[in-house]
C-alpha positions as CSV (number, residue, x, y, z in Angstrom):
1,M,55.7,-56.4,52.0
2,L,55.7,-56.0,48.2
3,D,52.1,-54.8,48.4
4,L,53.1,-52.1,50.9
5,L,56.1,-51.0,48.8
6,S,53.9,-50.8,45.7
7,D,52.1,-47.7,46.9
8,G,55.0,-45.5,45.8
9,K,55.9,-44.1,49.2
10,L,58.8,-44.5,51.5
11,H,58.6,-47.1,54.2
12,S,60.9,-47.5,57.2
13,T,62.3,-50.5,58.9
14,L,60.4,-49.4,62.1
15,E,57.1,-49.3,60.1
16,M,57.6,-52.8,58.7
17,R,58.4,-54.2,62.1
18,N,55.6,-52.5,64.0
19,E,52.8,-52.7,61.4
20,M,53.7,-55.8,59.4
21,F,55.5,-57.8,62.1
22,I,58.5,-58.3,59.9
23,M,61.4,-58.5,62.3
24,S,64.1,-58.5,59.7
25,P,62.9,-56.2,56.9
26,A,66.4,-56.0,55.4
27,S,66.5,-59.7,54.7
28,R,63.2,-59.7,53.0
29,I,64.2,-56.6,50.9
30,L,67.3,-58.6,49.8
31,E,65.1,-61.5,48.7
32,L,62.8,-59.2,46.7
33,K,65.8,-57.5,45.1
34,A,67.1,-61.0,44.1
35,E,63.7,-61.7,42.5
36,G,64.3,-58.6,40.3
37,H,62.3,-55.9,42.1
38,N,63.9,-52.5,42.0
39,I,64.0,-51.4,45.6
40,I,66.2,-48.5,46.8
41,T,67.4,-48.1,50.3
42,E,68.4,-45.0,52.0
43,D,69.5,-44.3,55.6
44,L,67.5,-41.3,56.8
45,P,66.5,-40.0,60.2
46,A,63.9,-42.0,62.0
47,N,62.0,-38.8,62.9
48,P,61.8,-36.5,59.8
49,N,61.1,-33.6,62.1
50,N,64.4,-34.1,63.9
51,P,67.3,-34.5,61.5
52,D,69.6,-35.4,64.5
53,S,67.5,-38.5,65.4
54,A,69.0,-41.9,64.8
55,K,69.1,-43.0,61.1
56,I,67.2,-46.1,60.0
57,A,66.7,-47.7,56.6
58,W,63.9,-46.4,54.4
59,Y,62.8,-48.4,51.3
60,K,61.0,-47.5,48.1
61,L,60.0,-49.7,45.1
62,V,60.8,-47.8,41.9
63,G,60.6,-48.4,38.2
64,K,63.6,-48.8,36.0
65,G,65.7,-45.6,35.7
66,Q,63.9,-43.9,38.6
67,E,66.6,-44.6,41.2
68,K,67.4,-40.9,41.4
69,L,63.8,-40.0,42.3
70,F,64.1,-41.0,45.9
71,E,62.4,-38.1,47.7
72,V,61.7,-38.0,51.4
73,S,58.9,-35.5,50.8
74,R,56.8,-38.1,49.1
75,R,56.4,-40.0,52.4
76,Y,55.3,-37.1,54.5
């Protein structure tokens, strides 16, 4: 999961479940945070083309002080 997050893009809970077969991404994210990795989480629409779609967790690994740089546009 850390390799996936290291690419600088946003990754969703659904992506991690479907492509990496991680059934509880949130638990793994908490473990990585406990290890000191700076991962930010944001609840955003599952479908970026439909802002009314259900919200899911999106994750991004960022450097120190970059917490405010969470940009949805970097994923799409």
